[in-house]
N, C-alpha and C positions, 0 to 999 in steps of 0.2 A: 663489302660494307652492307649491301642490301641483303645479303644472305643472313647476316647477324640480326638485322631488323626483322626479317621474316621469322627467324627462330625465336626471337624474344616475343614477337606478336603471338605466335602459336602457343608458346609457353603460357602467356598471360590468359589467352582464351581457354586453354586447357584447365588452368587453375580456377577460372571463373565458372566453368561448367561443372567442375568437381565440387566446388563450394555450393553451387545452386542445387545440385543433385542431393547433397548432404542435407541442405535445409528443407528440401521438398519431401523428405521421407516422413515427416510428421511425427517424429519421435517425441514422446512427452517430456516436458521439462523435468529435470531432476528435482526431487523434493528438497526443501530447505533443510539444512542440517544444523543442529545446535540451537541454542536459545535465541529467540528473536531479539534483534538489536535495532530499534528504530532510532536513528540519530536525529536530534532536534533540528540541526542545520540542514538536513537533507529532505525534509518534508515537502512534498510537492502538491498533494491534493487530498481531499477527504470525501467520504460518502456516508450519509446517514444510514442507520439500520433501523428498521421498524421497531418501535417500542422504546426508543431513546435510552437503551441500556448499554449500547455498544456503538462504536464508531470504526469505520474502515478507513485507514490512513495509507496513502500511497507515497512512497519515497521517490527520489529522483532516478533510482535504478529500476523503477516500476515494480518493486516488491510491495506486496500488500500485507498489511498488519491489521489485526483486529484488537481494538482497545475496549475492554469490558470495564464498566464503571461499578462503583460500590452500590449505587442506587440509580434511580431514574434521573436522567439529565434533562431537565425541562427546557422546552423551546429550542432544542438543538437543531431542529429542522429549519428554523427560520434564519439562521446565521450564515453569512457568506464568508466570514473569516473567523478563525479560531487562533488562540495562542496556547502555548504549552509552558507551564511553569515546572521546571525540573530542579532537582537538588544537585545535579551533576555540574561539573565545572566546564564551561565552554559549550560550543554547539556540537562537538563530536561525541559527547557523552550520550549514552543510551537512555531513552525514556523508560522509566521503571515503575514498578508498583509503588503507589503512594504519591506519584506526581499528579499534576492537575492539568485539565483542559480548561482554559479560561475563555469566556466569551463576554462581550459587552452587551448589556441590556439597557433599555430605557431607564429602568429603575437604578441600575448600578451593575457592578461586575457580578458575574455568575461563574461558578467553577464546578467541575465534576472531578472527583477523585478516581484515579485509575486503579482497578482491582487487579487486573492482570493483562498481559500482552501475549498474543499468539499470532501465528501466521494465518492469513485468510486462505482457506483451502476451497476447492470446488464444492466439497460437501457442505461447508458453511454457506457458500453462495446459494446452493439449492435450498437449504433450510431457511435462509433469509427471504428467498423468493416465495416460498410457501407461506411464510408468516405475513409477507406483504399482501399476498392474494387473499389470505384469511381476513386481514384487517380491512381490505376493500369491500369484502362481502358484508361486513357488519354494518 
């Protein structure tokens, strides 16, 4: 009986070491394939982008999406919560072009129309950091 326990223990330790070595290799994540589909019911967090023409939205799977607006979305950086008004049915439909990001102002509701949705890539992160640094220098 103890022999079987030792064999099972060694097998589990071997699998854990194999998995740890595979994770530690630092292989880059596979790029997202296909059109981006940000589901309204899976939205977890958002980050402002300098210039108020875009918004980075993070879903529960930690995928990052960039929502570009038709124009400038005023006072976006001052809001702690946002809403999404979509034309889809239910919370599993994808946020699409023409949908709106809704925020509550002291004057009344304010909304921004989405021009397009794309995946947030490291290149876009770098360009956002450069734009933020340039805005600080002004």
